[in-house]
C-alpha positions in Angstrom: 199.7 181.8 119.5 196.1 182.8 118.6 193.3 184.4 120.5 189.9 182.6 120.6 186.7 184.6 120.2 183.1 183.1 120.3 180.1 184.5 118.5 177.1 186.0 120.1 173.6 186.6 118.7 173.2 189.9 116.8 170.9 192.1 118.9 170.2 195.8 118.6 171.3 196.4 122.2 174.6 194.5 122.0 175.5 196.0 118.6 174.4 199.6 119.4 177.9 201.0 120.1 179.0 199.9 116.6 176.0 200.4 114.4 172.4 199.5 113.7 170.7 196.2 113.3 168.5 196.1 110.2 165.5 193.8 110.8 161.8 193.8 110.6 161.3 192.3 114.0 158.6 194.6 115.4 155.3 195.7 113.9 155.7 198.0 110.9 155.7 201.8 111.6 152.9 202.2 109.1 151.1 200.4 106.3 151.5 201.6 102.7 150.4 200.5 99.3 146.7 200.1 100.1 147.6 198.4 103.4 149.4 195.6 101.7 153.0 196.6 102.7 154.4 197.3 106.1 157.0 200.0 106.3 159.7 199.6 108.9 160.9 203.2 108.8 164.4 204.8 109.1 166.2 201.9 110.7 169.8 203.2 110.2 171.8 206.3 110.8 173.5 206.8 107.5 176.4 209.2 108.0 178.7 210.5 105.1 181.4 213.1 105.0 182.2 214.7 101.7 180.5 212.6 99.0 177.1 210.9 98.5 175.3 207.7 99.3 175.7 205.0 96.8 174.2 201.4 96.5 176.6 198.7 95.3 176.3 194.9 95.2 178.9 192.8 96.9 179.2 189.1 95.9 181.2 187.6 98.7 182.6 184.0 98.9 181.2 181.8 101.6 183.3 181.5 104.7 183.1 178.9 107.6 183.6 178.8 111.3 186.1 178.6 112.8 187.3 181.8 111.0 190.7 183.3 111.2 190.5 187.1 111.8 193.8 188.6 110.8 192.7 192.0 109.6 190.1 194.7 110.4 189.2 197.8 108.5 187.2 201.0 109.1 185.8 203.9 106.9 186.5 207.3 108.5 184.3 209.2 105.9 181.1 207.2 106.1 178.8 204.5 107.5 178.4 201.3 105.6 175.2 199.2 105.5 175.1 195.5 104.5 171.7 194.2 103.5 171.8 190.5 102.5 169.8 189.6 99.4 169.3 186.0 100.5 168.1 184.7 103.8 171.4 183.3 105.0 173.4 183.9 108.2 176.6 185.9 108.2 179.4 186.8 110.6 179.7 190.4 111.8 182.9 191.3 113.6 183.5 194.8 115.2 185.9 196.3 117.6 186.2 199.4 119.7 188.9 201.9 118.7 192.0 201.7 121.0 194.5 204.5 120.2 193.9 204.3 116.5 193.8 200.5 116.3 191.1 197.9 116.9 190.7 196.8 120.5 189.3 193.4 121.5 186.9 192.3 118.7 183.4 191.1 119.2 181.8 188.6 116.9 178.1 188.5 116.1 176.1 185.9 114.2 173.5 187.7 112.0 170.5 185.5 111.4 168.4 185.3 108.2 166.4 188.5 107.8 169.0 190.7 109.6 171.4 193.3 108.1 173.7 195.8 109.7 174.7 199.4 109.3 178.2 200.0 110.6 178.6 203.5 112.0 181.3 205.8 110.6 184.8 205.0 111.7 184.0 201.6 113.3 186.6 198.8 113.1 185.0 195.8 111.4 186.0 192.5 109.8 185.5 191.5 106.2 182.2 190.4 104.8 181.6 186.7 105.9 178.6 184.9 104.5 178.4 181.6 106.3 176.1 179.9 103.7 176.3 180.7 100.0 175.4 182.6 98.1 176.7 185.8 99.6 175.1 188.6 97.7 174.6 191.9 99.6 173.3 195.3 98.8 175.8 197.8 100.4 174.9 201.4 101.0 178.0 203.5 101.7 179.9 206.7 100.8 180.9 207.4 97.2 183.4 210.2 96.8 187.0 211.3 96.6 189.6 210.9 99.3 190.7 208.0 101.4 187.9 206.2 103.1 189.7 202.9 104.1 192.0 202.1 106.9 193.3 198.6 107.5 194.9 197.0 110.6 196.6 193.7 110.4 196.9 191.8 113.7 200.3 190.4 114.8 198.4 187.5 116.5 195.2 186.5 114.7 191.9 185.8 116.3 190.1 182.5 115.8 186.3 182.9 115.8 184.3 179.9 116.8 180.5 179.5 117.3 
């Protein structure tokens, strides 16, 4: 048996319990570079335990809907931001914590021009670009210690549009 889950649009309000939506949707906070560049300032709460912020590039293989969600992970020592380097949609799956395991997942469809910052210790699915290529800049914690917990579902979730 499987569970069926449908995607919802990625909005700042719906995603707020899990992280920040990174998008230049409103007017910039200020203009810089002789007025030729709008700065959308401080869009994410980066939160790291012991360690430092690092920027990595993730080159993820394209996925498709319906998608089988059989595992979720979280990072107890730091937030993790995903900034797409192409203007392609991607799937974002998060779940509340339920006694140390993911509760019922929520699936969001990130549109071109949107990224996300997952708050520290938030259960989330794997990186799922829905159109290739899937190149992302990832800002997360670099440091010693264990910063990854995985949970495998006994019954997978099927995510549909």
